[in-house]
N, C-alpha and C positions, 0 to 999 in steps of 0.2 A: 058249347061252342058258339061264338058270336061271329057274324059276318060283317065286314066293313069294306066298302068300295073306295078304292083310291080315286080321288077327284082329278088327278093329273092326267094329262094326255101326252102322246109321243109324236114327234115330228122328225123324220129322218130324210136324208138326201142320198140316194144310192149312187155310188161311183162305179161306173162300168169298166174303167180301165183295169186290166189284169196283167200288165206287163211285169216281168220278174224284177226283183231287186236283190241286193246282197243279203246273204243269210248271216244272221248274227251268231249262229252256232258252228256251222262248218266253214264259214267265210268264203264260200263260193260266190261268184258274181252272177247275178241275174238268174238265180235258181230258186228263190223263195217267192212263192205265189200265194196270193190271198185275195179275197173279195172284201170290199170296204164300203162303209157309208158314214156320212157325217150326221151325228145326232145333235139336233138343235135343242131338243129337250126330250126327256124320257121318264116315264113312270117306272117305279121300281118293279112292279109286276111284269111289265113288258121286258125289262132287262133280265129278270129272272128267267123268263121264257127263252130269251135269246142266248144266254150262256148255257142253257140246257140244250141248245142246238149247235154249240161249238163256237159261239161268238165271244169276243172279249173286247174290252175298251182300253184305249190309251188316250187319256184325256177325254175329249168329246168324240174322238174317232173310234168307230167300232169296226173290227175286222174279223174275218173268218178264214183260216188257212184253207187253201185248195189242197186237200189232204192227199189225193191221188196224183198230184202233180208236183207239189213242193218237195224240195230236197230233204228236209228234215220234218216229217209229219209231226204235228203237235196235237196231242190228244187231251181234251179237257179232263181234269182229274179232280175228284172230290173225296173227302174222308168223312166217315161217320163219327162225329165228335163224341157221341154218347157211348160208343163201343170202342173207344180208343184203347189200344194196347201199347204201352210204352216199351220201347226197345231198351236194351242195356246202354247203348250210347246216349240215348235221349235222357235216361235217368242220370247218367254221369254229368251231362251238361247242366241239368237242374241242380244237382248236388254241387257242382262247381260254382254256380252262381250263388248258392246259399253260403258256401264256404267263403267266397269273396266278400259278400255283404257282411258276414259275421266277423271275420278276422282280417280280411284284406290280404291274406297270404295265398300265394299261388305256387303250384309245383313248377319246377324248372322245365319239366316236360310239357310242352304246349301242344301235343298231338291232338288233344281233344279240341283245341281251339281252331284247328284247320277245318273250317266249316265248309262242308261240301255244298251247302246251299248258296255259297258265294262263288260265282264264276268270274274269271278274269278274261272272259271271251268277248267283252263288249256289252253294251247296254241292249241286250237282245229283246227285252220286253217292250221297248219303246219303238213303236212302228210309226214312222212319219208318213202321213197321207201325201199322196202325189198331188192331190188337189184339196184345197179347203173351200168351204162354202163361201160364196161371194156375198151372201146375205145372212144376217142374224135374225133367226126366227124364234129365239128363246123367249121373247116377250109377246109373241102372238097370242091374242085372246080369241076364244071361240065361244059361241053360245052353248048353253047346256044341251040344247037339242042336237047341235052338231056333234058334241062330244059323245052323247049317248048313242048316236048312230054308228059310231066306230067301236063301241064296246062289244065284248063277247057277251053272249046271252047269259052265261053263268060266270059270276065273278069268283075269284079264288077266295077261300076262306082262311081266316087267321084263327088258328086254334090257340086258346089261351089257357094258361095254368095259373092257379093262385100262387101268391108268394111274391116277396120283394126280391130284387136283385142285390147281390153283394157289391161292395165297393171295389173299384179297380185298384185301390191302393194296396201295396204290399204292407202287411202290418209290421211296421218297424218303429223303433224308438228314435225320435228326432235328435237325441243327444248322441254325439259320436265320441268314441274313446279309442283313438288309433294307436295308443301306446300299449294296449293289451295284445299279447302275442301268445296264442295257444297252439301247441303242437298239433299237427293234422290228425294224429292218431286219436286225440281226445275228442275230436269232433264226431268220430264214429261211435264213441261210447257214451257213458253217462257223465263224464267229467265236465262237459259243457253245461250241465244243469247247475253247476255252482255259480254260473254267471247270471242266472235268472234272478229277477227281483223277488224278494220274499223267501228265498231259499234259506234253510237253517244253517247255523254255523257262522263263523266270522270270516270276513274277506280281507285279504291283504290289499295294500295299496297297489295300483297298477305299476308295472315295471317300466322303467325307461330303457331306451335302446342301449345295449351294452352292459346292463346291470347283472346279466347272468341268469341262470335258471331260478324259477320261483321255488323257494324252500318249502312252501306250504302245499305243494302239489307233488304227486308221485313222479319218479323219474320217467323220462320218455322211454317208450317201448316201440318196437317195430310193429307196424300195422298188421303184417302177416301173422305175427305171433298172437296178436289179439284175436284175429279171425279164426286161427286154428283152435284156440282155447274155446271160442264160442261154438264151433262145430262139434268139438269133443263133448262139451257140456250138453249140447242138443241131442247128440247120439245117446249119451248116458240117460237123458230124460226119457227118450223114446224107448230105450231098452227097459228102464224101470217100469214104465207104463205097460209095456208088453208082458213083462213077468207078472204084473198085477192082474192082467187079463187072462193069464194062463197060456200065453203064446210064447214062442221061441223068440228071443231078442234078435237072433241072427236073421229072422225072416221079416223083421220090421223095416219098412221103408219110410224114409223121411218124406212127408208130404206137406206142402205149404197150403194152408187153407186159403181159398180164394177170398174169404171175408177179411183176411189180414193183409191183402195186397194194398199197397199204398196207391192212392189215386193221384191224378195229375194235380188236383187241388191240394192234396197233402204235401206234395213236394214244393209247390209254389208258396203255400202259406205256412210252411214249417217255421215254428217260432225262432226268432233270433235272440242273441244274448241281450242282456239289459242295455249294454252300451256297444252296439254294433259298429264295425269300422266304417260301413257305408250304409246309405239309405237309398232305396229305389222306389220311385213312385211312377205309376203308369196311368196316364190320362187319355181319355177318349174325347177328342174335340171335333166338332163339326167343321168340315172344310167347305161345304157347299150347301147353302150360302154360308159365307165365312162368319164364324162366331167371333166374339170379342177376344177369346183366348187364342184362337187361331191367328188373328191379325197381330196380336201382341207378340207372338212367338215366331212370326213368319220369317223375319230376317235370320234369326238363330237357326231355324230349321233349314233354310236355304244354304247357310254356311256348312252345316253338317252334310247336306246333299252334295255340295260342291266338292268337299273333301273326299266323300265316298266315291263319286264318279271319277275324280282325277286319280286317286290312289288305287282303287279296286278295279275300275273298268278302263283306266287309261285314257279317259277323255281329256281334251284340252279345256282350260277354264272358259274359253269363249263359247263352248258347247254346253256350259252349265249355268247360263245366265238366269236371272230372275224370270225373264219372260219365258224361256224354255221350261224352267221349273214349273211355272204356273200352268203352261199348256199341258205338260205331261202329268203332273201329280196333284195339281190344285183344282184346275177346271174340271167340272164333271157335268154331264147332261142330266144326272138323276135329280128328279124333283123330290124335295123332302116331304115325308109323309109321317104324321104322328097320330095314328088312330088311338082311341082310348085303351084298346086291348093289345096294342103293339108294344115294342120295346120302349122303355122309359125315355130313351133319348131319340126315339123315332127311327124311321128308315132313311137311307140316303148314304152320302159319302162322308167319311171321317178320316182323321189322322190319329193314330194310336201312338202317343208319345211316351218315351222312356226317359225319365229324369233320374240321374245318379248324382246324389249330393247336390241337387239343384242345377245340374248341368245336363243339357239335352244330349243324349248319346245315340238315340235311334228313333226312327219314325216308321211305322207301318201304315201304308195307305190302304184303307178298307172300304168296302161297300156292304152295308147292312141291308139285306134283301128279305123278302117274305119267307124263303125257305133256307137261306144260307147266309154265312158270312163269307164274302168273297175277298180274297187277298189280291190287291192290285200291284203293290210294289213294297219293297223294304229297303231302306238305306240306313247306314249307321256310321259313327265316327270310327275310322280305321284304327285309332289308338286303342280301342277296346275290342279288337277282333279276337283277342285271346279268350273272350267270354262266349264265343260261338253264338253271336247275337242273331244270326240267321235262323238257326234251329231254335234258340231260346224264344225268339219272337213268334215263330210258328206255333210253339207249344202254348205261349200266352194267348195267341189268337184262338187256338182250339179251346182253351179254358174260357175265353170270352164267349165263344159259340155255345158252350155248355151253360154258361150263365144266362145268356139270352134265351136259351131253350126253356129254362125254368119258368119263364113268363109266356113265351110263345112256343107251344109244343111242336109246331111244324118247322121251326127254325133249328135244325139239328145237323146241318151239313156245313163243312168247311171246304170251300173251293180254293184250290191252290194254283189256278191258272192252267198252264199246259204241262203235260208230261212228254218229254222228247226222249224216246228210248234209243234212237240212233246217235244221241249225244251222251256219252257216259257220264259227263259232269252234271247232266240234268236229270239223272235217274234218282237223285236223292228224294224227290217228292214221293216216290213209291215206297219209302221206308215208313211212312205214317200209316198205321194199320188200324182198321181195315179201309182200304182205298178202292175206288172204282174208276174205270175209264169209260168215256163216252164213245159208243160205236159211231163211226163217221157216216154210216149209211142208214141205220135204223134209229139212231139217237136213243138207244137203250143203254143203261148203265151195266157194265160187265165187271165183275171182281177182277182186280189187277192180277191176281195169281193165275186166273184163267186166260188172261190176255198176253202175259209175258211169253209163253211158248210160241205164240203166233208171231209176236214182234221179233223174236229171235230168228225166225225164218224169213221175214220180210219187213221192211220199214213201214210199209202201209198194209194194214189189215182191216178187214171188215169187223172183226172182234165178235160180233153176234154169232152164237153157235148154230142158230137155225138158218139155213141157207134160203128158206122160203119167206123169212120175215121181211116186212117192208116198213117204210116210214109211214106210220099211221097218221102223221100230222102233215104229210107232204102234198096232199091233193088240194089244190087251191083254184077256185074260180076267179081268175084275174079281173073279171068284170066287176066284182064286188070290192076290190081293193080301194080304200079311201085315198083320194088324191087331193093335195092342196096345190091349187094353181091360180095365180093372180089373186091371192087372198080369198079364193072361193073353195069350198070343200065339196067335192063331187066324187062319184064312183068312177073307176077307170073306164067302165063301159060307156060313160058319157063324155069321156075325155078324148078329144080329137088328137091322135098322134100316130106315129108309125114305128114306135119303139116296143112293140109287143114282145119280141124275143127278150129284150132286156128286162121287161116287167115279169115275164115268166121265170127268168133266172133269179130275180130278186125274191119272187114268191116261194120258189123252191128252197132258197137258202134260209129264209126266215120262218117258213112253215105256215100252215093254215091259221093257227091261232093269232100269231103276230101280224100276218098279212091283212087280217080283217080288223085288227085293233089299232095298228100303227098307221099314222098318216104319212103318205109318201109325197114329199115335195117335188114338184116338177116346175122348172123355170119356163 
């Protein structure tokens, strides 16, 4: 294990106003309460510690719901990417995408495409700060000695694994052949193998629309008949093996070996035909500071965002301007950090772009942090909503987390933002297994299956099972808090002010570790 210290430092400006505002989930007026602070710049380690205390960013504004007061309590949720267990519906969505890329054919039944991860209840994730900082401190420079005085005694360690990361590209053939149309039943069996390069036997010319069935292939059969034959063949095989062992075939149970279970990567990287109908490429581009690829695709990405907000969330075009888009999804306080043993692309803020046949159809806004991949937002072209892009992108982000973990062993968590149990449409995040919710009082992670019974009884719950447990990171000596005032760095104990109650509130919210490492700007 190697240890590396992030050279970045963090400056925040705490905003004490806590008046209520409209809730994006229940739509009640002045019932949503949160604490907020403007982040001028932030190290990725400090932000990791903040989200582990229930904070979340919207652009450069960081906010923490007032859990015991707000109308719809928002619990931070994370999923263990390494132990992911795919649900039946998630597998269907992955298969659906593969079928679409392979043949372009889709069932008339679009029920899978009604993605529960897309809410039409307004842009609830975007929290507009009541006040923005009047001064830009992102370019402030401090001496090495000043920075070291704010550091925790022990820096967090980055545990590294050997091995290279795989490409984010889906292995596809760049040549497209849209005239090939294979019945859906054949995609479940071995007939699709005839389309692979290097397969034996002769291949007929691709059929044109209206040319009728392919005489070189067997007639179409119902999928349920094929599945029934497979089940019967499997039962016959189990019975034959049982007789060979001297057992009764009637007592033999069909068991699926865990070693034969398909992984998330198996579904994503499942081979496509030689000439697939569509190609999908997934790119991870740095958004802060803006990379050349990010700048090149900025206007295209904004157009997709505007279509998404207008059609899915019902926003007016004037609320989807480029400036608003930049503030919400492009501006980030996170300082990039690229240690030798970290992720190849480094830590910081990125856009995860999905390109279908050279057309941008979706963008996931992500933060790569020391222990997790944090999902900030996702938007997509409504024309492709039938592909359930909300769920599909989450699964791709889980796969990216697993990919990053192969190089950085401590980076194993996928943070999905907030889980709102009181809003049924926002419960979809709990379907990613195994997931954990953050206790709002002790800041300990609790398995979601243990939390749900409590949330059924009350919207706000402590979650932690031990009533005597306390916030071990909550005791702060405010005199030691570093304060930036008139371009001078000093401890709060040396800072002449009468805002002690406000500083105590800030210290309780960010916790001891962040209170001592983050510089608090005071005008």
